[in-house]
C-alpha positions in Angstrom: 0.8 -39.2 32.9 1.9 -35.8 31.0 1.7 -35.7 27.3 3.1 -32.3 26.5 6.7 -33.9 26.5 5.5 -36.3 23.6 5.3 -36.1 19.9 2.3 -35.1 18.0 1.7 -38.6 16.8 1.8 -39.9 20.3 -0.6 -37.1 21.6 -2.9 -37.7 18.6 -3.4 -41.4 19.3 -4.0 -40.8 22.8 -6.9 -38.5 21.9 -8.3 -41.1 19.4 -8.2 -43.8 22.1 -9.9 -41.5 24.6 -6.9 -41.5 27.0 -7.0 -37.9 27.2 -9.1 -35.0 26.0 -8.3 -31.6 24.3 -9.4 -29.9 27.4 -7.1 -31.9 29.6 -4.2 -31.2 27.3 -4.7 -27.4 27.4 -5.0 -27.5 31.1 -1.8 -29.5 31.2 0.0 -27.0 28.9 -1.3 -24.0 30.8 -0.2 -25.3 34.2 3.3 -26.1 32.8 3.4 -22.5 31.3 2.5 -20.8 34.6 5.4 -22.7 36.4 8.0 -22.0 33.7 11.0 -20.5 35.1 12.8 -19.8 31.9 11.2 -16.4 30.8 9.6 -18.3 28.0 6.3 -16.5 27.8 5.2 -12.8 27.1 1.7 -13.7 27.5 -0.3 -17.0 28.7 -3.7 -17.1 26.9 -5.3 -18.9 29.7 -8.9 -17.6 29.2 -8.6 -17.6 25.3 -7.4 -21.2 25.3 -10.0 -22.7 27.6 -12.7 -20.8 25.5 -11.2 -22.1 22.2 -11.0 -25.7 23.3 -14.7 -25.8 24.0 -15.6 -24.9 20.3 -13.2 -27.4 18.5 -14.6 -28.7 15.2 -14.8 -32.5 15.4 -14.6 -32.8 11.7 -10.8 -32.0 12.1 -10.3 -34.7 14.6 -8.1 -36.7 12.1 -5.6 -33.8 12.3 -2.4 -34.4 14.4 -2.9 -30.7 15.6 -6.5 -31.2 16.8 -6.9 -30.2 20.4 -3.1 -29.9 20.8 -1.6 -26.8 22.6 0.9 -24.6 20.6 3.0 -21.5 21.4 3.3 -18.7 19.0 6.4 -16.2 18.8 5.2 -13.0 19.9 5.9 -11.2 16.5 2.9 -13.0 14.9 -0.3 -11.1 15.0 -3.0 -12.8 17.2 -6.5 -11.2 17.2 -7.7 -9.9 20.6 -4.4 -11.2 22.2 -1.5 -8.9 23.1 1.4 -9.0 20.5 4.4 -6.9 21.6 7.4 -8.2 19.7 9.1 -8.4 23.1 9.4 -4.6 22.9 8.4 -1.5 25.0 7.3 0.4 21.9 4.3 -2.2 21.3 3.6 -3.0 25.0 -0.1 -3.4 25.4 -0.8 -3.7 21.5 -3.6 -5.9 20.7 -4.1 -6.8 17.1 -7.6 -6.7 15.3 -6.6 -9.6 13.1 -4.6 -12.9 13.1 -1.7 -13.9 11.0 -2.2 -16.6 8.3 -0.1 -19.0 10.2 -2.1 -18.7 13.4 -5.5 -19.0 11.2 -4.2 -22.2 9.5 -3.2 -23.8 12.8 -6.5 -22.9 14.4 -8.5 -24.4 11.4 -6.8 -27.6 12.2 -7.8 -27.5 15.7 -4.7 -26.2 17.3 -5.0 -24.4 20.5 -2.7 -21.3 21.3 -1.8 -21.2 25.0 0.7 -18.5 25.0 2.9 -15.9 23.2 6.5 -16.6 23.4 9.4 -14.2 24.6 11.9 -13.2 21.9 14.9 -10.8 21.2 13.3 -7.4 20.9 11.6 -7.0 17.4 13.3 -10.2 16.4 16.7 -8.4 16.2 19.3 -10.3 18.1 20.8 -13.7 18.6 21.1 -14.4 22.1 17.5 -14.4 23.8 18.8 -11.7 26.1 17.2 -8.4 24.6 13.4 -8.7 25.0 11.7 -6.2 27.4 11.1 -9.1 29.9 14.8 -9.8 30.1 16.9 -13.1 29.7 15.3 -16.3 28.4 17.1 -19.1 29.8 18.0 -22.6 28.4 15.9 -25.3 29.9 18.8 -27.8 29.6 20.9 -25.6 32.1 19.5 -25.6 35.6 22.0 -23.0 36.8 20.7 -20.4 34.4 24.1 -19.5 32.9 23.8 -20.6 29.2 21.9 -18.9 26.2 18.9 -20.7 24.6 19.7 -18.5 21.6 17.6 -16.0 19.6 15.6 -14.4 18.5 13.1 -17.3 18.8 14.2 -18.0 22.3 10.8 -18.5 24.1 9.5 -20.9 21.7 12.5 -23.0 21.8 12.5 -23.0 25.6 8.8 -23.9 25.7 9.2 -27.1 23.4 12.4 -28.2 24.9 11.0 -27.8 28.5 8.1 -30.0 27.5 5.5 -27.2 27.9 4.0 -27.7 24.2 5.1 -30.3 21.6 5.8 -27.7 19.0 6.0 -24.0 18.6 6.2 -21.3 16.0 9.1 -19.0 15.4 10.6 -16.9 12.8 13.9 -17.0 11.0 15.7 -14.2 9.4 19.3 -15.2 9.8 19.2 -18.5 11.9 16.7 -17.5 14.6 14.9 -20.9 14.8 17.8 -23.0 13.5 20.5 -21.8 15.9 18.1 -22.1 19.1 17.2 -25.5 17.8 20.9 -26.6 18.0 21.3 -25.0 21.6 18.1 -26.6 23.0 18.1 -30.0 21.4 15.3 -29.6 19.0 14.5 -29.9 15.3 14.3 -26.3 13.8 13.0 -26.1 10.3 12.9 -23.1 7.8 11.3 -24.0 4.6 11.9 -22.2 1.2 11.2 -18.4 1.2 7.6 -18.0 0.2 6.5 -21.5 0.9 4.5 -20.4 4.0 2.6 -17.1 4.0 4.0 -14.2 6.1 0.8 -12.2 6.4 0.8 -11.0 10.0 4.3 -11.7 10.8 6.0 -8.4 12.0 8.6 -7.7 9.2 12.1 -7.4 10.3 13.9 -7.9 7.0 11.5 -8.7 4.3 13.8 -10.4 1.9 15.2 -12.7 4.5 12.3 -13.3 6.8 11.0 -16.8 6.8 8.2 -18.5 8.9 9.8 -21.3 10.8 9.1 -23.6 13.8 10.5 -25.9 16.5 9.4 -29.6 16.9 11.0 -32.6 18.5 11.3 -34.8 15.5 11.5 -34.7 11.8 8.1 -36.2 11.1 6.4 -33.6 13.1 8.3 -30.9 11.1 7.1 -32.4 7.8 3.5 -32.6 9.1 3.3 -28.9 10.0 4.5 -28.1 6.5 1.6 -29.8 5.1 -0.6 -27.7 7.1 1.1 -24.2 6.8 2.4 -24.4 3.1 0.5 -23.0 0.2 -0.4 -19.6 -1.4 -2.1 -17.0 0.5 -3.6 -14.1 -1.5 -2.8 -11.7 1.3 0.9 -12.4 0.9 2.0 -11.5 -2.7 5.3 -13.2 -1.9 3.7 -16.5 -1.2 4.4 -19.2 -3.8 1.8 -20.7 -6.1 3.9 -24.0 -6.3 1.9 -27.1 -5.5 2.0 -28.3 -1.8 3.3 -32.0 -1.6 2.6 -34.5 1.2 5.9 -33.8 2.9 5.6 -36.9 5.2 5.4 -39.4 2.2 9.1 -39.7 1.4 10.6 -39.5 4.9 11.4 -43.2 5.0 12.9 -43.4 1.5 16.4 -44.4 0.9 19.2 -42.1 0.6 21.3 -44.4 -1.5 22.8 -42.2 -4.2 22.0 -38.9 -2.5 24.9 -36.5 -2.8 25.8 -34.7 0.3 28.3 -31.7 0.4 30.2 -30.7 3.4 31.9 -27.3 3.4 35.4 -27.7 4.1 36.0 -24.2 5.5 33.0 -24.2 7.8 33.9 -27.6 9.3 37.7 -26.4 9.5 36.7 -23.2 11.6 35.4 -25.3 14.3 37.7 -26.3 17.2 35.2 -28.3 19.5 36.3 -31.9 19.5 33.0 -33.4 20.5 31.0 -31.4 17.9 33.3 -32.7 15.2 33.2 -36.3 16.7 29.4 -36.4 16.5 29.4 -34.8 13.2 31.8 -37.2 11.8 29.7 -40.2 13.2 26.6 -38.8 11.4 28.5 -38.5 8.2 29.6 -42.2 8.6 26.1 -43.3 9.1 25.1 -41.4 5.9 27.7 -43.1 3.9 26.6 -46.4 5.5 23.0 -45.7 4.3 24.4 -45.3 0.7 24.8 -41.6 0.5 27.7 -39.9 -1.2 29.6 -37.6 1.0 32.1 -35.1 -0.2 34.0 -32.2 1.1 33.8 -29.1 -1.0 35.4 -25.7 -0.7 33.7 -22.3 -0.9 35.9 -19.1 -0.7 36.5 -18.2 3.0 36.3 -14.6 2.1 32.6 -15.2 1.1 31.8 -17.2 4.1 33.4 -14.3 6.5 31.3 -11.7 4.4 28.0 -13.6 5.3 27.7 -11.9 8.6 28.5 -8.4 7.7 26.3 -8.5 4.5 23.5 -9.9 6.6 23.9 -6.9 9.0 23.9 -4.2 6.4 20.9 -5.7 4.5 18.7 -6.6 7.5 19.5 -3.3 9.2 18.6 -1.3 6.2 15.3 -3.2 5.7 14.5 -3.2 9.3 14.9 0.7 9.3 12.2 1.0 6.6 10.0 -1.7 8.1 9.8 -0.4 11.5 9.4 3.3 10.5 5.6 2.9 11.4 6.5 2.4 15.1 6.0 6.1 15.8 3.5 6.7 18.5 0.9 8.0 16.1 -0.9 5.0 14.5 -0.5 2.2 17.4 1.5 1.1 20.2 2.9 3.0 23.0 2.8 6.8 22.8 4.8 9.4 24.7 3.1 12.9 24.2 4.7 16.0 23.0 3.7 19.5 21.7 3.6 18.4 18.1 3.4 15.1 16.3 7.1 15.4 15.5 7.8 15.6 19.1 5.6 12.6 19.8 7.5 10.6 17.3 10.9 11.6 18.7 9.8 11.1 22.3 7.9 7.7 21.6 11.0 6.2 19.6 13.6 7.7 21.7 12.1 6.0 24.7 10.6 2.9 23.1 13.6 1.4 21.5 16.4 -0.2 23.4 20.0 0.8 22.6 20.6 -2.5 20.6 17.7 -1.5 18.3 18.7 2.1 18.1 22.2 0.9 16.8 20.7 -1.2 14.1 18.4 1.6 12.9 21.5 3.9 12.8 23.4 1.3 10.8 20.4 0.9 8.5 19.7 4.6 8.1 23.5 5.2 7.4 23.7 2.4 4.8 20.5 3.9 3.0 21.8 7.6 2.7 22.3 8.5 -0.8 25.8 9.3 -0.3 26.4 5.9 1.3 24.4 3.5 -0.7 26.8 2.4 -3.3 29.6 2.0 -0.9 27.4 -0.1 1.9 23.9 -1.0 0.8 24.4 -1.6 -3.0 27.7 -3.3 -2.1 26.1 -5.6 0.3 23.4 -6.7 -2.1 26.3 -7.5 -4.7 28.0 -9.5 -2.1 24.8 -11.4 -1.3 24.7 -12.4 -4.9 28.2 -13.7 -4.9 27.6 -15.6 -1.7 24.2 -17.1 -3.2 26.0 -17.8 -6.4 28.7 -19.9 -4.6 26.2 -21.9 -2.8 24.2 -22.3 -5.8 27.1 -23.8 -7.5 27.5 -26.4 -4.9 23.8 -27.3 -5.3 24.5 -27.8 -9.1 26.2 -31.2 -8.2 24.8 -31.9 -4.8 21.4 -32.5 -3.0 22.2 -31.1 0.2 24.8 -29.2 2.1 25.5 -30.5 5.5 27.6 -28.9 8.4 27.4 -28.6 12.2 24.8 -25.9 13.1 26.9 -24.2 15.5 30.7 -24.4 16.6 29.8 -25.6 20.2 27.1 -25.8 22.8 25.3 -22.7 24.0 27.5 -19.8 25.0 27.4 -18.4 28.5 24.9 -15.5 29.0 27.6 -13.4 30.7 31.2 -13.2 29.3 30.3 -14.1 25.8 33.2 -13.6 23.5 31.9 -11.3 20.8 35.5 -10.8 19.0 35.4 -11.5 15.3 37.4 -14.6 15.2 37.3 -16.8 12.3 35.2 -19.2 14.2 32.7 -16.5 15.2 32.5 -15.1 11.7 32.3 -18.4 9.8 30.8 -21.4 11.9 28.6 -19.2 14.2 27.0 -17.3 11.5 27.1 -19.1 8.1 23.5 -20.3 8.5 22.2 -16.9 7.3 23.3 -18.0 3.7 20.0 -19.9 3.6 18.1 -16.9 4.2 20.0 -15.0 1.8 19.1 -17.6 -1.0 15.7 -18.6 0.3 16.8 -22.1 0.6 15.1 -24.7 2.8 17.0 -25.6 6.0 16.8 -27.7 8.9 18.6 -28.2 12.2 18.5 -31.5 14.4 20.3 -32.7 17.5 23.7 -34.5 17.0 24.9 -35.0 20.5 25.8 -33.5 23.9 28.6 -31.9 25.9 28.5 -31.0 29.5 24.9 -32.2 29.5 24.1 -29.4 26.8 23.0 -30.3 23.2 24.3 -29.3 20.1 23.1 -29.8 16.4 23.7 -30.3 12.7 22.2 -28.5 10.0 21.2 -29.5 6.4 20.1 -27.2 3.5 18.8 -28.0 -0.1 17.6 -26.2 -3.1 14.5 -24.1 -3.1 11.2 -26.2 -2.8 13.2 -29.4 -2.2 11.7 -29.7 1.3 10.8 -33.4 0.7 14.3 -34.3 -0.2 15.7 -32.3 2.6 13.2 -34.0 5.2 14.1 -37.3 3.9 17.8 -36.9 4.6 17.2 -35.2 7.9 15.1 -38.3 8.8 17.9 -40.6 8.1 20.3 -38.4 10.1 17.8 -38.6 13.1 17.7 -42.4 12.8 21.3 -42.5 12.9 21.7 -40.2 16.0 18.8 -41.8 17.8 18.0 -38.2 19.3 14.5 -37.9 18.3 11.9 -36.5 20.9 14.6 -35.1 23.2 13.0 -33.1 26.1 14.4 -31.7 29.3 13.9 -34.3 32.1 12.5 -33.0 35.4 14.5 -33.2 38.5 
């Protein structure tokens, strides 16, 4: 019997009953990781995992994470384990310290069995730009559909049943979008709720620690473990950590749910709309109030270009240290300037170079008012619009994406209304630092799609409660790709 395709609770109970040992779990996960054909792994930590499982602290045996394998996105620093950000410029880099997220997981007895592929330096949304190539969607046996990015490998590892949960990062929708395309729960708590110490920065004001699970309860439990202030991250919140599992089964009677009319109206996929309407009907049946509300479509269309300007500007600054001098790959030259030029020219892909050009251009003194400052003002208008909705509603609920996963080849990137709004609106939660969760809604062509809920900052308990009710209505907890 395999355990990696089960929930954390199921695995934990099996350990306590003596039906399986942590060593057996680690060996199972490692074997599955080696057989992976979706390009989910940058590095499999076989030696490290087998060593770690021998030194588990049995006082942590009551933790659901004790002895359970986990996969970490390759932009989290892991001591003595290669961490490349799926890039050539950091290929071979081995950190001398671990991120706070990894430390907290290991303290609970979690065993890291691998580092997952991602879009290069977390910049991208397709899972196709990492230096090891395309990461495939496990639900798609023909290898023609995206799994989404940038946390593509972590999503693939969980949906394929290699591990029961995996850590990602979310700057625009990089966990929540792949969760929709891979049939998973993807959760991003409030900005600052979890320490980002040791997470390679992409766009600091937008970056969130986030993760994939197969059900809402597991997501709530992980937040119990990961949330809380970290003195090493000045942006981490001092706000008290709740028991986020305590209110999952509470009634949603009287809860007010807002559906953004313009987002839903930009979606043409009838199956997505049908399943979304069914989930709304279930919420109403549970006593929730559901209303359609409007946000200016101009602001919704502005989310994507605003995100691009701000994220590229911050990425340009954050990645200036990748110069071949301090660490990472180095291409020699006759001077340190030439070393930097050679290293960066050969180390970054065309996609990353374009992003840096956009960022640098936006930050030029003569362009700042027209581009960067204007984007910041637009960000404030967008956040104000969503804050206005939150004045009267507990949650905002919409389909997480306009359709199932797009094709890897021939993807239409034209800036249609559907592309601009329904496919990119999730970045509003990064702009405002709101907690946000995606969970499965249904299937089309045997491929999953999901819905997304967002709430006010630090309202994770409320958000997870409503998400748990939606999960109950769909009956789509604990999805995993079935073996042929």
